[in-house]
C-alpha positions as CSV (number, residue, x, y, z in Angstrom):
1,X,-11.1,12.2,4.2
2,X,-9.2,14.1,7.0
3,X,-9.4,17.8,6.9
4,X,-6.6,19.8,5.3
5,X,-4.6,21.9,7.7
6,X,-1.2,23.2,8.4
7,X,0.7,21.6,11.2
8,X,0.6,23.8,14.3
9,X,4.2,23.4,15.2
10,X,6.6,25.9,13.6
11,X,9.9,25.0,12.1
12,X,11.4,22.3,10.0
13,X,10.0,18.8,9.9
14,X,12.3,15.9,9.2
15,X,10.8,13.1,7.0
16,X,12.4,9.7,7.1
17,X,11.4,7.5,4.2
18,X,10.7,10.4,1.9
19,X,11.9,8.6,-1.2
20,X,9.3,5.9,-0.6
21,X,5.7,5.6,-1.6
22,X,4.1,6.9,1.6
23,X,6.9,9.2,2.8
24,X,7.0,10.9,-0.6
25,X,3.3,11.8,-0.2
26,X,4.0,13.2,3.3
27,X,6.9,15.3,2.2
28,X,4.9,16.7,-0.8
29,X,1.8,17.6,1.4
30,X,4.0,19.3,4.0
31,X,5.7,21.4,1.3
32,X,2.3,22.3,-0.3
33,X,1.3,23.7,3.2
34,X,4.5,25.8,3.2
35,X,6.2,23.7,5.9
36,X,10.0,23.6,5.7
37,X,11.0,19.9,5.1
38,X,14.2,18.1,5.5
39,X,14.6,14.5,4.2
40,X,17.0,11.9,5.5
41,X,18.1,10.1,2.3
42,X,20.5,7.2,2.0
43,X,23.5,7.4,-0.2
44,X,22.6,6.1,-3.7
45,X,18.9,7.0,-3.4
46,X,17.5,9.4,-5.9
47,X,16.5,12.7,-4.3
48,X,15.8,14.7,-7.4
49,X,12.0,14.9,-7.0
50,X,12.3,15.9,-3.4
51,X,14.8,18.7,-4.2
52,X,12.6,19.9,-7.0
53,X,9.8,20.4,-4.4
54,X,12.2,22.5,-2.2
55,X,12.9,19.7,0.3
56,X,16.3,20.0,2.0
57,X,18.1,16.7,1.6
58,X,20.6,15.4,4.0
59,X,22.4,12.1,3.6
60,X,22.2,9.5,6.4
61,X,21.1,6.1,7.4
62,X,19.1,4.7,10.3
63,X,21.7,2.1,10.8
64,X,24.4,4.8,11.2
65,X,23.7,6.5,14.5
66,X,26.2,9.3,14.0
67,X,24.6,10.3,10.7
68,X,21.3,11.1,12.5
69,X,22.7,13.9,14.7
70,X,23.2,16.4,11.9
71,X,19.8,15.5,10.4
72,X,18.2,16.5,13.7
73,X,19.8,19.9,14.0
74,X,17.2,22.7,13.9
75,X,14.3,20.2,13.5
76,X,11.2,20.5,15.6
77,X,9.3,17.5,14.5
78,X,9.8,14.2,12.6
79,X,7.6,11.9,10.5
80,X,9.0,8.4,9.7
81,X,7.5,5.9,7.2
82,X,10.8,4.0,6.8
83,X,10.7,0.2,6.8
84,X,13.3,-2.5,6.4
85,X,11.4,-5.7,6.1
86,X,10.5,-5.0,2.5
87,X,14.2,-5.2,1.7
88,X,14.2,-2.4,-0.8
89,X,18.0,-2.2,-0.6
90,X,20.7,-4.7,0.1
91,X,21.2,-5.1,3.8
92,X,17.7,-4.0,4.8
93,X,15.9,-6.2,7.3
94,X,13.6,-6.3,10.2
95,X,16.6,-6.5,12.5
96,X,18.8,-3.8,11.0
97,X,16.2,-1.2,10.1
98,X,12.9,-1.8,11.9
99,X,14.5,-2.7,15.2
100,X,18.0,-1.2,15.6
101,X,17.4,1.6,13.1
102,X,14.3,2.8,14.7
103,X,15.8,2.7,18.1
104,X,18.7,4.8,16.8
105,X,16.2,7.3,15.4
106,X,14.3,7.5,18.7
107,X,17.5,7.9,20.7
108,X,18.7,10.7,18.3
109,X,15.3,12.4,18.7
110,X,15.5,12.3,22.5
111,X,19.0,13.7,22.4
112,X,17.8,16.6,20.2
113,X,14.7,17.2,22.4
114,X,12.4,16.9,19.4
115,X,9.0,18.4,19.9
116,X,7.0,15.6,18.1
117,X,7.9,12.2,16.7
118,X,5.2,10.8,14.3
119,X,5.6,7.0,13.8
120,X,3.9,4.9,11.1
121,X,2.9,1.7,12.8
122,X,0.4,-0.9,11.7
123,X,-3.1,-1.8,12.8
124,X,-3.5,-4.4,15.6
125,X,0.3,-4.8,15.9
126,X,-0.2,-5.4,19.7
127,X,-2.3,-8.4,19.0
128,X,0.0,-10.0,16.4
129,X,3.0,-11.5,18.3
130,X,3.2,-14.2,15.7
131,X,3.6,-11.8,12.8
132,X,7.3,-10.6,13.1
133,X,6.9,-7.3,11.2
134,X,3.7,-6.4,13.0
135,X,5.1,-7.2,16.4
136,X,8.2,-5.2,15.7
137,X,6.0,-2.1,15.2
138,X,4.5,-2.7,18.7
139,X,8.0,-3.0,20.2
140,X,9.1,0.2,18.6
141,X,6.0,2.0,19.8
142,X,6.8,0.8,23.4
143,X,10.4,2.0,23.0
144,X,9.2,5.4,21.7
145,X,6.8,5.9,24.5
146,X,9.4,4.9,27.1
147,X,11.9,7.3,25.6
148,X,9.9,10.3,26.8
149,X,9.9,11.9,23.3
150,X,6.4,13.4,22.5
151,X,5.0,11.0,20.0
152,X,2.1,10.0,17.8
153,X,1.8,6.5,16.5
154,X,-0.6,5.9,13.6
155,X,-1.8,2.4,13.0
156,X,-3.3,2.1,9.4
157,X,-5.1,-0.9,8.1
158,X,-4.3,-2.6,4.8
159,X,-3.9,-0.1,1.9
160,X,-6.4,0.0,-0.9
161,X,-4.1,-0.7,-3.8
162,X,-4.8,0.4,-7.4
163,X,-1.3,-0.9,-8.3
164,X,-2.2,-4.5,-7.2
165,X,-5.8,-4.5,-8.3
166,X,-5.7,-2.1,-11.4
167,X,-4.9,-4.5,-14.2
168,X,-7.4,-7.1,-13.1
169,X,-10.1,-4.5,-12.5
170,X,-9.5,-3.2,-16.0
171,X,-10.3,-6.7,-17.2
172,X,-13.3,-7.0,-15.0
173,X,-12.1,-9.0,-12.0
174,X,-10.6,-8.4,-8.5
175,X,-7.8,-10.6,-7.3
176,X,-8.0,-11.5,-3.6
177,X,-5.8,-13.5,-1.3
178,X,-7.5,-15.9,1.2
179,X,-11.1,-16.6,2.0
180,X,-13.4,-14.1,0.1
181,X,-15.7,-13.4,3.0
182,X,-13.3,-12.6,5.8
183,X,-13.4,-8.9,6.7
184,X,-10.6,-6.6,7.8
185,X,-9.8,-2.9,7.8
186,X,-8.6,-1.1,4.7
187,X,-7.6,2.6,4.2
188,X,-6.6,4.9,1.3
189,X,-2.8,5.6,1.6
190,X,-3.6,9.2,0.7
191,X,-5.7,9.5,3.8
192,X,-2.8,8.0,5.8
193,X,-0.4,10.6,4.4
194,X,-2.8,13.4,5.3
195,X,-3.2,12.0,8.9
196,X,0.6,11.8,9.3
197,X,0.8,15.5,8.2
198,X,-1.9,16.5,10.6
199,X,-0.3,14.5,13.4
200,X,2.7,16.8,13.4
201,X,1.0,19.6,15.2
202,X,-2.4,18.3,16.3
203,X,-2.6,18.5,20.2
204,X,-5.3,15.9,20.3
205,X,-2.9,13.3,18.8
206,X,-0.2,13.8,21.4
207,X,1.1,10.5,22.9
208,X,-1.6,8.4,21.4
209,X,-1.7,5.3,19.3
210,X,-4.4,5.8,16.7
211,X,-6.1,3.2,14.4
212,X,-6.8,4.4,10.9
213,X,-9.3,2.9,8.5
214,X,-12.5,3.5,6.6
215,X,-16.0,3.4,8.1
216,X,-16.1,-0.5,8.3
217,X,-14.1,-3.6,7.6
218,X,-14.5,-5.2,4.2
219,X,-14.2,-8.6,2.6
220,X,-12.9,-9.1,-0.9
221,X,-16.5,-9.8,-1.9
222,X,-17.5,-6.5,-0.4
223,X,-14.8,-4.6,-2.4
224,X,-15.8,-6.3,-5.7
225,X,-19.4,-5.2,-5.0
226,X,-18.5,-1.6,-4.2
227,X,-16.2,-1.4,-7.3
228,X,-19.0,-2.7,-9.5
229,X,-21.2,0.1,-8.2
230,X,-18.5,2.8,-8.3
231,X,-17.3,1.9,-11.8
232,X,-20.7,1.1,-13.2
233,X,-19.7,-2.3,-14.5
234,X,-19.5,-5.8,-13.0
235,X,-16.3,-6.6,-11.2
236,X,-16.1,-10.4,-10.6
237,X,-14.1,-11.8,-7.6
238,X,-11.1,-13.9,-8.4
239,X,-9.7,-15.5,-5.2
240,X,-6.0,-16.5,-5.2
241,X,-5.1,-19.4,-2.8
242,X,-2.5,-17.4,-0.8
243,X,-1.7,-19.9,1.9
244,X,-0.2,-22.7,-0.2
245,X,1.8,-20.2,-2.3
246,X,3.2,-18.4,0.7
247,X,3.9,-21.7,2.5
248,X,5.9,-22.9,-0.5
249,X,8.0,-19.8,-0.8
250,X,8.3,-19.8,3.0
251,X,10.4,-22.9,2.8
252,X,13.2,-20.7,1.3
253,X,12.4,-17.2,2.6
254,X,12.0,-15.8,6.1
255,X,10.1,-12.8,4.6
256,X,7.5,-15.1,3.0
257,X,7.0,-16.9,6.3
258,X,6.4,-13.5,7.9
259,X,3.8,-12.7,5.1
260,X,2.1,-16.0,5.6
261,X,1.8,-15.3,9.3
262,X,0.3,-11.9,8.4
263,X,-2.4,-13.4,6.1
264,X,-3.2,-16.1,8.8
265,X,-3.6,-13.2,11.3
266,X,-6.0,-11.5,8.9
267,X,-8.3,-14.5,9.0
268,X,-8.6,-14.2,12.8
269,X,-11.0,-11.3,12.6
270,X,-8.7,-9.2,14.8
271,X,-7.4,-6.9,12.1
272,X,-10.2,-4.4,12.5
273,X,-9.8,-0.7,13.4
274,X,-11.6,1.1,16.2
275,X,-12.0,4.4,14.4
276,X,-13.5,6.4,17.3
277,X,-10.2,8.1,18.1
278,X,-9.5,8.7,14.4
279,X,-12.7,10.6,14.2
280,X,-12.0,12.5,17.4
281,X,-8.5,13.6,16.4
282,X,-8.7,14.0,12.6
283,X,-12.4,15.0,12.3
284,X,-13.7,12.3,9.9
285,X,-13.6,8.7,8.9
286,X,-14.1,8.2,5.2
287,X,-16.6,5.7,3.8
288,X,-15.3,2.7,1.9
289,X,-17.3,3.9,-1.1
290,X,-15.8,7.3,-1.0
291,X,-12.3,5.9,-0.6
292,X,-12.6,3.5,-3.5
293,X,-14.3,6.1,-5.7
294,X,-11.3,8.5,-5.1
295,X,-8.8,5.8,-5.7
296,X,-10.1,4.7,-9.0
297,X,-10.7,8.3,-10.2
298,X,-7.0,9.1,-10.0
299,X,-5.0,9.6,-13.3
300,X,-3.6,6.4,-14.6
301,X,-6.0,4.1,-12.7
302,X,-8.7,2.2,-14.6
């Protein structure tokens, strides 16, 4: 797991996406380190948990360029985990949020002469032109670098998911999409949050695109074996035929076609992290065993 440590840059950090799963972890860790945090929160989103942690909340939206200017006032760094392709709210999309919205945010950061822009990208996005939400990450990285704003782009692999796997593991099986022996990179989302926090002030991270993962790529069969060892009971593999399911739903949904393209890309063997820079910048690369042990030791996880 990455080393704990306070960001070196002084002043307020703006977190975009702080009401979401990953952004909430980032905001909480920054506050635990005593860093002043401001969160850009859309109208209608619940900010009570953030405010209870001492986070300053300012209302705004990536799709509203003018709302970003006051959010940037007095800010020295920014971390964004916001995504639109998951369509959490009506009107969210790859085009409105991930493309235009991120460009608005980068433009506002440039105008404000921000000291550091930390972007949450995705592993191997530059190799996945056929996966729309991956390729958009690459295009945003390029726009960010061309803007001249000091940046860090972190590229995590697939998240280990207690939420997706938990119920099945409790019953003694692991659900998996696609061929059970194809390996790709996974990472604990808590480790991603910690790296995002460290990236705010780490000089080694400046202007770099950094893969994040565990010590090695894993297949679903590998994960079932590790969980059997970690939990001390047999976890059987239960493959789910993802391709025909996603192809069927893809007849009616652009988002499902995107997800099918993603799973097809996973099967190419290219979704694998080079963790050398991760080790150099953040000091460690967790083992898969350590990551899964931590994940399933957390409260509420079987």
